[in-house]
All heavy atoms as an XYZ file, in Angstrom:
625
protein
N      24.344    -22.647      6.967
C      24.266    -21.261      7.368
C      23.116    -21.099      8.351
O      22.128    -21.754      8.278
C      23.994    -20.372      6.144
C      25.223    -19.886      5.482
S      25.025    -18.523      4.346
C      23.774    -19.023      3.247
N      23.235    -20.093      9.217
C      22.194    -19.867     10.172
C      21.130    -18.975      9.520
O      21.282    -18.408      8.450
C      22.770    -19.109     11.424
O      23.244    -17.845     11.023
C      23.845    -19.956     12.075
N      19.978    -18.849     10.237
C      18.886    -18.100      9.702
C      19.249    -16.634      9.589
O      18.810    -15.926      8.670
C      17.637    -18.296     10.519
C      17.031    -19.657     10.390
O      17.270    -20.274      9.332
O      16.353    -20.083     11.308
N      20.004    -16.099     10.531
C      20.359    -14.709     10.512
C      21.268    -14.387      9.322
O      21.136    -13.340      8.696
C      21.094    -14.298     11.808
C      20.182    -14.280     12.984
C      20.883    -13.871     14.227
C      19.980    -13.887     15.438
N      20.657    -13.510     16.672
N      22.176    -15.270      8.957
C      23.040    -15.033      7.824
C      22.236    -15.068      6.518
O      22.454    -14.278      5.627
C      24.159    -16.027      7.789
C      25.162    -15.847      8.892
C      26.179    -17.020      8.912
O      25.965    -18.025      8.337
N      27.311    -16.753      9.584
N      21.321    -16.023      6.405
C      20.536    -16.099      5.147
C      19.569    -14.919      5.014
O      19.360    -14.443      3.925
C      19.774    -17.410      5.062
O      18.860    -17.482      6.137
N      19.053    -14.378      6.118
C      18.151    -13.216      6.086
C      18.933    -12.010      5.637
O      18.473    -11.148      4.883
C      17.495    -12.969      7.405
C      16.440    -13.993      7.721
O      15.928    -14.650      6.804
O      16.036    -14.086      8.925
N      20.203    -11.896      6.146
C      20.972    -10.722      5.787
C      21.339    -10.765      4.321
O      21.475     -9.720      3.632
C      22.240    -10.656      6.662
N      21.583    -11.906      3.748
C      21.937    -12.035      2.353
C      20.735    -11.768      1.378
O      20.891    -11.298      0.307
C      22.518    -13.379      2.039
C      23.891    -13.566      2.648
C      24.417    -15.003      2.437
O      23.689    -15.849      1.952
N      25.655    -15.177      2.780
N      19.558    -12.055      1.858
C      18.346    -11.893      1.049
C      17.921    -10.437      0.969
O      17.268    -10.027     -0.006
C      17.193    -12.711      1.603
C      17.441    -14.236      1.381
C      16.323    -15.022      2.032
O      15.315    -14.457      2.478
O      16.482    -16.250      2.061
N      18.250     -9.607      1.936
C      17.837     -8.231      1.943
C      18.676     -7.407      0.997
O      19.871     -7.578      0.934
C      17.883     -7.629      3.318
C      16.885     -8.240      4.322
C      17.052     -7.690      5.701
O      17.951     -6.912      5.939
N      16.113     -8.063      6.540
N      18.042     -6.485      0.254
C      18.751     -5.655     -0.694
C      19.496     -4.550      0.058
O      19.024     -4.089      1.076
C      17.804     -5.048     -1.702
N      20.635     -4.097     -0.451
C      21.299     -2.988      0.162
C      20.442     -1.753      0.077
O      19.548     -1.586     -0.757
C      22.559     -2.802     -0.697
C      22.744     -4.047     -1.449
C      21.352     -4.690     -1.527
N      20.648     -0.827      1.022
C      19.789      0.362      1.106
C      19.891      1.219     -0.148
O      18.898      1.763     -0.535
C      20.213      1.168      2.385
C      19.467      2.469      2.440
C      20.023      0.377      3.644
N      21.052      1.319     -0.761
C      21.167      2.183     -1.931
C      20.487      1.639     -3.185
O      20.311      2.341     -4.169
C      22.622      2.506     -2.228
C      23.508      1.302     -2.456
C      24.126      0.836     -1.137
O      24.004      1.467     -0.098
O      24.792     -0.190     -1.194
N      20.092      0.360     -3.156
C      19.383     -0.254     -4.311
C      17.897     -0.090     -4.186
O      17.187     -0.509     -5.093
C      19.739     -1.733     -4.370
C      21.173     -1.965     -4.866
O      21.759     -0.976     -5.386
O      21.680     -3.075     -4.689
N      17.383      0.530     -3.161
C      15.985      0.714     -2.970
C      15.500      1.934     -3.787
O      16.137      2.999     -3.735
C      15.658      0.898     -1.458
C      14.201      1.148     -1.218
C      16.083     -0.318     -0.674
N      14.382      1.843     -4.518
C      13.876      2.973     -5.260
C      13.387      4.103     -4.333
O      13.042      3.837     -3.164
C      12.754      2.420     -6.128
C      12.438      1.125     -5.530
C      13.584      0.628     -4.762
N      13.342      5.312     -4.795
C      12.989      6.433     -3.961
C      11.598      6.320     -3.356
O      11.336      6.772     -2.251
C      13.114      7.755     -4.734
C      12.146      7.907     -5.834
C      12.348      7.557     -7.151
C      10.835      8.456     -5.761
N      11.229      7.840     -7.888
C      10.318      8.371     -7.099
C      10.059      8.959     -4.760
C       8.990      8.813     -7.363
C       8.794      9.412     -5.064
C       8.266      9.310     -6.325
N      10.667      5.766     -4.114
C       9.315      5.654     -3.626
C       9.116      4.614     -2.520
O       8.115      4.565     -1.884
C       8.320      5.426     -4.777
C       8.709      4.305     -5.646
C       9.422      4.296     -6.798
C       8.404      2.891     -5.394
N       9.580      3.068     -7.311
C       8.940      2.143     -6.492
C       7.720      2.182     -4.437
C       8.831      0.761     -6.595
C       7.579      0.838     -4.531
C       8.119      0.139     -5.613
N      10.089      3.703     -2.394
C       9.934      2.655     -1.367
C      10.115      3.188      0.028
O       9.664      2.566      1.014
C      11.009      1.571     -1.619
N      10.629      4.371      0.194
C      10.806      4.984      1.518
C       9.635      5.853      1.905
O       9.679      6.436      3.010
C      12.116      5.799      1.555
O      12.062      6.808      0.576
C      13.330      4.935      1.306
N       8.602      5.933      1.090
C       7.462      6.764      1.439
C       6.690      6.235      2.632
O       6.287      7.012      3.464
C       6.483      6.906      0.246
C       6.955      7.752     -0.900
C       5.941      7.707     -2.042
C       7.168      9.206     -0.462
N       6.482      4.956      2.633
C       5.763      4.373      3.761
C       4.243      4.617      3.657
O       3.748      5.246      2.725
N       3.510      4.167      4.644
C       2.022      4.336      4.590
C       1.588      5.771      4.745
O       0.623      6.180      4.119
C       1.531      3.473      5.769
C       2.746      3.223      6.613
C       3.941      3.340      5.777
N       2.360      6.539      5.490
C       1.971      7.968      5.619
C       2.192      8.731      4.344
O       1.337      9.534      3.921
C       2.728      8.625      6.807
C       2.313      7.947      8.094
C       2.503     10.104      6.863
C       3.101      8.360      9.344
N       3.292      8.511      3.727
C       3.571      9.095      2.385
C       2.534      8.699      1.365
O       2.097      9.514      0.522
N       2.135      7.390      1.378
C       1.072      6.951      0.442
C      -0.210      7.682      0.714
O      -0.959      8.037     -0.195
N      -0.571      7.801      2.025
C      -1.822      8.559      2.382
C      -1.763     10.001      1.933
O      -2.761     10.545      1.460
N      -0.610     10.613      2.098
C      -0.459     12.024      1.641
C      -0.638     12.124      0.123
O      -1.331     13.033     -0.365
C       0.905     12.572      2.084
C       1.200     13.918      1.408
C       0.927     12.726      3.587
N      -0.056     11.177     -0.605
C      -0.245     11.196     -2.088
C      -1.686     10.996     -2.485
O      -2.181     11.604     -3.422
C       0.619     10.132     -2.709
C       2.103     10.500     -2.880
C       2.859      9.285     -3.488
C       2.297     11.719     -3.730
N      -2.376     10.137     -1.779
C      -3.796      9.864     -2.052
C      -4.602     11.147     -1.835
O      -5.438     11.571     -2.647
C      -4.337      8.696     -1.197
C      -3.701      7.391     -1.677
C      -5.851      8.623     -1.284
C      -3.978      6.221     -0.725
N      -4.368     11.766     -0.662
C      -5.124     13.023     -0.383
C      -4.773     14.142     -1.350
O      -5.616     14.910     -1.793
C      -4.809     13.477      1.047
C      -5.377     12.607      2.142
C      -4.930     13.105      3.529
C      -6.897     12.548      2.080
N      -3.462     14.212     -1.761
C      -3.047     15.223     -2.713
C      -3.759     15.005     -4.069
O      -4.253     15.938     -4.706
C      -1.565     15.202     -2.896
C      -0.960     16.168     -3.893
C      -1.052     17.598     -3.288
C       0.487     15.837     -4.154
N      -3.807     13.741     -4.519
C      -4.447     13.428     -5.780
C      -5.990     13.683     -5.714
O      -6.547     14.206     -6.683
N      -6.607     13.383     -4.586
C      -8.059     13.656     -4.462
C      -8.335     15.156     -4.425
O      -9.300     15.633     -5.020
C      -8.578     12.974     -3.208
C      -8.676     11.462     -3.236
C      -9.132     10.957     -1.872
C      -9.588     10.964     -4.331
N      -7.472     15.918     -3.788
C      -7.629     17.354     -3.737
C      -7.435     17.932     -5.132
O      -8.201     18.848     -5.542
N      -6.444     17.472     -5.851
C      -6.197     17.922     -7.199
C      -7.378     17.582     -8.091
O      -7.840     18.378     -8.923
C      -4.927     17.326     -7.763
C      -4.525     17.737     -9.169
C      -4.284     19.260     -9.260
C      -3.263     16.985     -9.579
N      -7.901     16.393     -7.964
C      -9.096     15.972     -8.753
C     -10.340     16.809     -8.436
O     -11.014     17.205     -9.341
N     -10.515     17.114     -7.143
C     -11.651     17.986     -6.758
C     -11.468     19.396     -7.314
O     -12.439     20.034     -7.768
C     -11.798     18.008     -5.224
N     -10.265     19.860     -7.291
C     -10.011     21.209     -7.878
C     -10.298     21.265     -9.355
O     -10.860     22.233     -9.815
C      -8.524     21.609     -7.555
C      -8.123     22.931     -8.210
C      -8.581     24.119     -7.613
C      -7.309     22.942     -9.298
C      -8.175     25.311     -8.202
C      -6.979     24.114     -9.856
C      -7.388     25.325     -9.322
N      -9.848     20.234    -10.019
C     -10.116     20.215    -11.499
C     -11.584     20.088    -11.780
O     -12.069     20.802    -12.711
C      -9.360     19.024    -12.106
C      -9.763     18.774    -13.562
C      -7.814     19.276    -12.050
N     -12.327     19.304    -11.017
C     -13.757     19.144    -11.316
C     -14.561     20.374    -10.931
O     -15.594     20.693    -11.535
C     -14.312     17.911    -10.579
C     -13.870     16.569    -11.143
C     -14.353     15.445    -10.234
C     -14.395     16.428    -12.551
N     -14.173     21.087     -9.866
C     -14.926     22.192     -9.370
C     -14.691     23.546    -10.002
O     -15.526     24.446     -9.934
C     -14.774     22.306     -7.828
C     -15.309     21.088     -7.042
C     -15.027     21.306     -5.579
C     -16.781     20.892     -7.285
N     -13.533     23.679    -10.645
C     -13.298     25.039    -11.245
C     -13.957     25.118    -12.556
O     -14.216     24.151    -13.301
C     -11.766     25.254    -11.369
C     -11.139     24.465    -12.399
C      -9.638     24.743    -12.488
N      -9.047     23.807    -13.478
C      -8.305     24.192    -14.475
N      -7.960     25.460    -14.551
N      -7.862     23.347    -15.373
N     -14.244     26.334    -12.966
C     -14.872     26.554    -14.263
C     -13.809     26.489    -15.395
O     -12.795     27.150    -15.328
C     -15.522     27.933    -14.338
C     -16.852     27.958    -13.651
O     -17.477     26.889    -13.602
O     -17.268     29.027    -13.246
N     -14.029     25.649    -16.278
C     -13.136     25.557    -17.467
C     -13.978     25.104    -18.668
O     -15.091     24.716    -18.562
C     -11.981     24.599    -17.165
O     -12.497     23.303    -17.086
N     -13.327     25.069    -19.804
C     -13.997     24.663    -21.030
C     -14.256     23.192    -21.096
O     -15.067     22.687    -21.842
C     -13.252     25.126    -22.283
C     -11.813     24.598    -22.296
O     -11.435     23.909    -21.373
O     -11.104     24.866    -23.322
N     -13.538     22.407    -20.243
C     -13.819     20.971    -20.202
C     -12.948     20.106    -21.022
O     -12.824     18.902    -20.786
N     -12.376     20.667    -22.072
C     -11.545     19.857    -22.965
C     -10.234     19.447    -22.320
O      -9.742     18.334    -22.489
C     -11.300     20.515    -24.298
O     -10.592     21.722    -24.085
N      -9.605     20.397    -21.600
C      -8.303     20.147    -21.009
C      -8.441     19.580    -19.602
O      -7.501     18.960    -19.105
C      -7.502     21.416    -20.993
C      -6.084     21.170    -20.679
O      -5.528     20.105    -21.090
O      -5.422     21.996    -20.029
N      -9.604     19.698    -18.977
C      -9.713     19.249    -17.597
C      -9.624     17.719    -17.489
O      -9.192     17.270    -16.409
C     -11.087     19.714    -17.015
O     -12.161     19.131    -17.673
N      -9.990     16.981    -18.501
C      -9.913     15.552    -18.420
C      -8.436     15.084    -18.356
O      -8.090     14.095    -17.719
C     -10.641     14.885    -19.596
C     -12.081     15.031    -19.476
C     -12.903     15.823    -20.206
C     -12.962     14.373    -18.489
N     -14.213     15.690    -19.776
C     -14.287     14.819    -18.756
C     -12.746     13.475    -17.483
C     -15.372     14.431    -17.965
C     -13.823     13.061    -16.694
C     -15.111     13.534    -17.004
N      -7.569     15.793    -19.047
C      -6.189     15.479    -18.978
C      -5.635     15.725    -17.599
O      -4.800     14.896    -17.076
C      -5.383     16.257    -19.995
N      -5.980     16.787    -16.962
C      -5.586     17.075    -15.598
C      -6.183     16.075    -14.608
O      -5.553     15.712    -13.605
C      -5.939     18.494    -15.174
C      -5.241     19.559    -15.965
N      -3.850     19.662    -15.956
C      -5.661     20.468    -16.797
C      -3.476     20.668    -16.685
N      -4.567     21.187    -17.260
N      -7.449     15.662    -14.848
C      -8.024     14.677    -13.995
C      -7.313     13.326    -14.101
O      -7.185     12.610    -13.118
C      -9.530     14.542    -14.374
C     -10.404     13.765    -13.376
C     -10.358     14.414    -12.040
C     -11.820     13.707    -13.881
N      -6.858     12.974    -15.294
C      -6.079     11.767    -15.469
C      -4.776     11.833    -14.670
O      -4.389     10.839    -14.031
C      -5.761     11.603    -16.933
C      -4.900     10.405    -17.284
C      -5.408      9.118    -17.148
C      -3.589     10.564    -17.686
C      -4.587      8.025    -17.397
C      -2.828      9.516    -17.990
C      -3.278      8.224    -17.851
O      -2.519      7.143    -18.118
N      -4.145     12.987    -14.625
C      -2.889     13.136    -13.806
C      -3.214     13.007    -12.326
O      -2.463     12.397    -11.624
N      -4.356     13.546    -11.883
C      -4.736     13.392    -10.479
C      -5.003     11.916    -10.118
O      -4.647     11.458     -9.063
C      -5.945     14.249    -10.187
N      -5.605     11.184    -11.064
C      -5.897      9.792    -10.844
C      -4.632      8.985    -10.765
O      -4.519      8.029     -9.987
C      -6.761      9.257    -11.925
N      -3.599      9.394    -11.531
C      -2.304      8.713    -11.465
C      -1.634      8.936    -10.079
O      -1.011      8.038     -9.532
C      -1.384      9.154    -12.610
C      -1.787      8.633    -13.960
C      -0.738      8.776    -15.015
C      -0.041     10.108    -15.091
N       0.798     10.271    -16.262
N      -1.790     10.169     -9.539
C      -1.194     10.434     -8.220
C      -1.904      9.595     -7.149
O      -1.279      9.042     -6.257
C      -1.310     11.922     -7.898
C      -0.905     12.215     -6.471
C      -0.435     12.756     -8.829
N      -3.212      9.477     -7.225
C      -3.975      8.655     -6.288
C      -3.549      7.175     -6.421
O      -3.298      6.494     -5.411
C      -5.496      8.790     -6.495
C      -6.268      7.793     -5.665
C      -5.933     10.200     -6.150
N      -3.416      6.702     -7.613
C      -3.019      5.280     -7.817
C      -1.620      5.045     -7.282
O      -1.385      4.027     -6.661
C      -3.097      4.919     -9.311
N      -0.726      5.956     -7.515
C       0.630      5.818     -7.046
C       0.667      5.799     -5.504
O       1.377      5.055     -4.884
C       1.505      6.939     -7.593
C       2.958      6.760     -7.309
C       3.659      5.811     -8.027
C       3.618      7.508     -6.384
C       5.019      5.629     -7.778
C       4.937      7.331     -6.106
C       5.653      6.373     -6.839
N      -0.166      6.663     -4.880
C      -0.270      6.675     -3.430
C      -0.821      5.363     -2.890
O      -0.399      4.846     -1.855
N      -1.834      4.803     -3.572
C      -2.356      3.498     -3.149
C      -1.336      2.388     -3.224
O      -1.242      1.586     -2.305
C      -3.590      3.115     -4.011
S      -5.054      4.140     -3.699
N      -0.543      2.405     -4.280
C       0.476      1.370     -4.428
C       1.550      1.558     -3.383
O       1.959      0.561     -2.686
C       1.135      1.409     -5.853
C       2.340      0.579     -5.970
C       0.057      0.977     -6.866
N       2.004      2.771     -3.177
C       3.123      3.003     -2.184
C       2.664      2.685     -0.764
O       3.305      2.015      0.012
C       3.578      4.430     -2.263
N       1.486      3.187     -0.390
C       0.965      2.943      0.923
C       0.565      1.468      1.124
O       0.866      0.894      2.226
N       0.008      0.819      0.161
C      -0.412     -0.582      0.289
C       0.803     -1.472      0.386
O       0.827     -2.416      1.164
N       1.824     -1.205     -0.358
C       3.046     -2.012     -0.321
C       3.709     -1.856      1.032
O       4.201     -2.853      1.594
C       4.017     -1.521     -1.410
O       3.358     -1.665     -2.688
C       5.268     -2.381     -1.426
N       3.741     -0.670      1.583
C       4.369     -0.430      2.931
C       3.569     -1.169      3.978
O       4.163     -1.766      4.905
C       4.451      1.063      3.186
N       2.262     -1.110      3.925
C       1.449     -1.796      4.915
C       1.579     -3.303      4.810
O       1.615     -4.004      5.821
C      -0.012     -1.360      4.774
C      -0.276      0.085      5.214
C      -1.755      0.410      4.897
C      -0.016      0.268      6.672
N       1.640     -3.876      3.599
C       1.812     -5.258      3.477
C       3.181     -5.727      3.943
O       3.310     -6.800      4.573
C       1.641     -5.688      1.989
C       0.209     -5.697      1.484
C       0.177     -6.036      0.021
C      -0.616     -6.751      2.260
N       4.192     -4.923      3.668
C       5.521     -5.266      4.195
C       5.589     -5.278      5.712
O       6.195     -6.117      6.371
C       6.574     -4.328      3.648
N       4.927     -4.312      6.319
C       4.876     -4.230      7.756
C       4.103     -5.446      8.358
O       4.543     -6.036      9.306
C       4.183     -2.940      8.209
C       4.114     -2.807      9.726
C       3.425     -1.545     10.117
N       4.209     -0.392      9.735
C       3.829      0.816      9.976
N       2.681      1.099     10.495
N       4.596      1.795      9.598
N       2.986     -5.834      7.709
C       2.215     -6.953      8.190
C       3.022     -8.239      8.017
O       2.985     -9.134      8.873
C       0.907     -7.041      7.424
C       0.019     -8.160      7.932
C      -1.284     -8.128      7.211
N      -2.052     -9.266      7.658
C      -3.315     -9.481      7.368
N      -3.938     -8.642      6.609
N      -3.915    -10.588      7.790
N       3.746     -8.372      6.903
C       4.500     -9.564      6.605
C       5.584     -9.663      7.648
O       5.912    -10.786      8.149
C       5.093     -9.465      5.254
C       5.955    -10.643      4.846
C       6.442    -10.481      3.480
N       7.560    -11.328      3.208
C       8.406    -11.202      2.230
N       8.246    -10.257      1.372
N       9.391    -12.038      2.098
N       6.264     -8.603      8.002
C       7.296     -8.612      9.039
C       6.771     -8.995     10.408
O       7.418     -9.697     11.169
N       5.544     -8.566     10.697
C       4.933     -8.909     11.976
C       4.543    -10.396     12.056
O       4.734    -11.032     13.092
C       3.673     -8.080     12.170
C       3.191     -8.128     13.579
C       2.014     -7.202     13.852
N       1.786     -6.186     12.866
C       0.606     -5.650     12.609
N      -0.481     -6.054     13.259
N       0.491     -4.742     11.669
N       4.129    -10.963     10.967
C       3.775    -12.388     10.951
C       4.988    -13.280     11.052
O       4.894    -14.403     11.618
C       2.995    -12.731      9.653
C       1.606    -12.191      9.667
O       1.068    -11.824     10.719
N       1.006    -12.088      8.482
N       6.132    -12.857     10.552
C       7.341    -13.708     10.641
C       7.862    -13.738     12.070
O       8.524    -14.716     12.436
C       8.409    -13.163      9.690
C       8.089    -13.378      8.256
C       9.144    -12.797      7.298
O      10.080    -12.168      7.794
O       8.960    -12.955      6.060
N       7.624    -12.718     12.833
C       8.118    -12.684     14.233
C       7.336    -13.625     15.113
O       7.883    -14.282     16.004
C       8.042    -11.220     14.821
C       8.368    -11.180     16.267
C       8.922    -10.297     14.013
N       6.076    -13.765     14.855
C       5.205    -14.643     15.690
C       5.448    -16.058     15.470
O       6.164    -16.772     15.188
C       3.714    -14.382     15.342
C       3.281    -13.029     15.734
C       1.873    -12.723     15.273
O       1.243    -13.597     14.672
O       1.397    -11.650     15.583
């Protein structure tokens, strides 16, 4: 088999890709900024403090998800660039 045929067989069909795989680095950056903004809002508003830690945990999960999505997209882009050279 040629290299083009083997590359086509190794790639997953488009419909098998999870929804977060299409975010890309810009979407990951947006999620990071959204999580940081949510975290700043939770920390800066006046509250009793007992429930704010749960909301801060949710903001941290959004930031982590943005880091994973953006980092994965950037690594895939860099990997594709190295294969061309």
